[in-house]
N, C-alpha and C positions, 0 to 999 in steps of 0.2 A: 544791154550794156556789154561792152567788151573791155577787158583789162589785160594788159600785158604786164606780168610781174617779172622783174629782173632782180635776182638776188645780187646784192652789191656789197662791196666793202667801203665804197664811198660813191656819192652822187650829189650833183648840185644843179641848180637852175639859175641862169643869169639872164636878166632882162635889162637892156640899155646899160650894160656895164655894172649893174647892181645885182648882187646875189639875193634872190628871193627865197631860196630854200637850199639847205645842204644837210646831208646825213652821212653817217658812217655805216656800220653794219645794219642791213635791213633790206627793204624793197623799194626800188624805183617802180612806181605803178603808173603806167600810161592808161588813161581812162577815156573810152569812147562812149558817147551817149547818143541814142537814137530816139525819135519821137515816141516809139512804142514802149519805152521804158517806164517802169512803175516804181513805187516805193517798195514793193515786194522784191523787185529785181535788185534794188539798191541794198536792201537788208541782206538778201541772200549773198550778194557779191561781197559785201563788207565782211560778213562772217567767214566766207571762203578765204578771203585775203588774210585775215587775222589768224585763221586756223591752219593755213597751208604749212605743212611740215616738210620744209626743204632745207633746213639748216642742220649741219652735222652734229651728231651726238659724240660722246667720248669714243665710240667705235668707228667713227667716220661715216656712219649711216645717216641718211636724211630723215631724221625723226623729230627734230625740234621746230617749234613755231616761233614767230616773232617774240612773243612774251618770254619764251625760254632763253633767248639770247639777248634780251633787253634791246631788241631791234627797233629801228625807226622806219618811217615811211616818207618818201617824197612822192607826192601825188601831182601828176601833170595831166591837164586836159588834152585830149588827142583825137580830134574829130576825124583825122585821116584813117583811123582804125575801121571806119565804115566806107572806105573807098570801094567803088564799083569798078572792077577792072576787066570785065568780060569782053567789052567791045573797045577796040582802038587802044591807043597808048596814053590817052589823057584820062585819068581817073575822074569819076563823078562822085559827088558827095551828097546826093539827095537823101540818103538814109540817115545822115548825121543830123542830130537835132539842132535847130536854130538856137541862138543864144537865149531867147526868152524861155525856152524849155530846158536847155542844157545847164545854164548857170545855176538855177535853183537846185537842180539835182546834184551838180558838182559840189555846191556848198553844203548840201545835206550829206554827201559822201564824206566830205572833210570832217563834219561834225560826228558822224557815225563812227568813222575809223578812229578819230581821237578818243571818243568815249570807250570804244572797245579796247583800244590800245592803252588807255589810261594816261596818255600824254599827247602833246601837240603834234599834229601832222604837218610836215613841211610841204610847201606847194610852189607851183609856178604862178603865173598870172593868166587867167582865162583869156584866150584870144590874142595874147601878146606873141611877138616873135621871140621865142625862148631858145636859149642855147643850153642844151643839156649835156652834162659831162657825167660819165659813170665808169666805174671799174667793176665789170660784171664778174661775180665770183662763181667759178665753176667751169664754164658758164652755165648758169641755171636761168632759163627763160621759159615762162609758162603763160599760155593763152587761156583765158577763161571767158566764156560767152554765156550770159544769163539765158539765152534762148536755147542752150544745149545743157540743161540741168540734169537730164536723165542719162 
């Protein structure tokens, strides 16, 4: 799994003119899933997202996690995080999990993050043409890959 965390002061997802999810302070999380991903990857990544200390403390240092700032999460499925770009100019997406594998893991990630955060996680719609708006705070953008845990 790959996740791009963007610290935001606001973010939203619109599908067919309807807002499916919106947050203020927190993380916009773009989540890519591949066939090799496991429940262990999901658990590790969810803990990492929740525990990431990139929100400013009273001294302006990045020392606070989501819970410390009562932050929210907008989780968006993003198969293009597994784009193969070595050859040519048209990316390939063979590493990205097909919907029959990706959807259950995406739904489990929503459940896991909600449980760890103690509140509902906002989302997009898996496989839809989504319009994402955000105001990146910092900017702070972090890439996490479960295959690079060490």
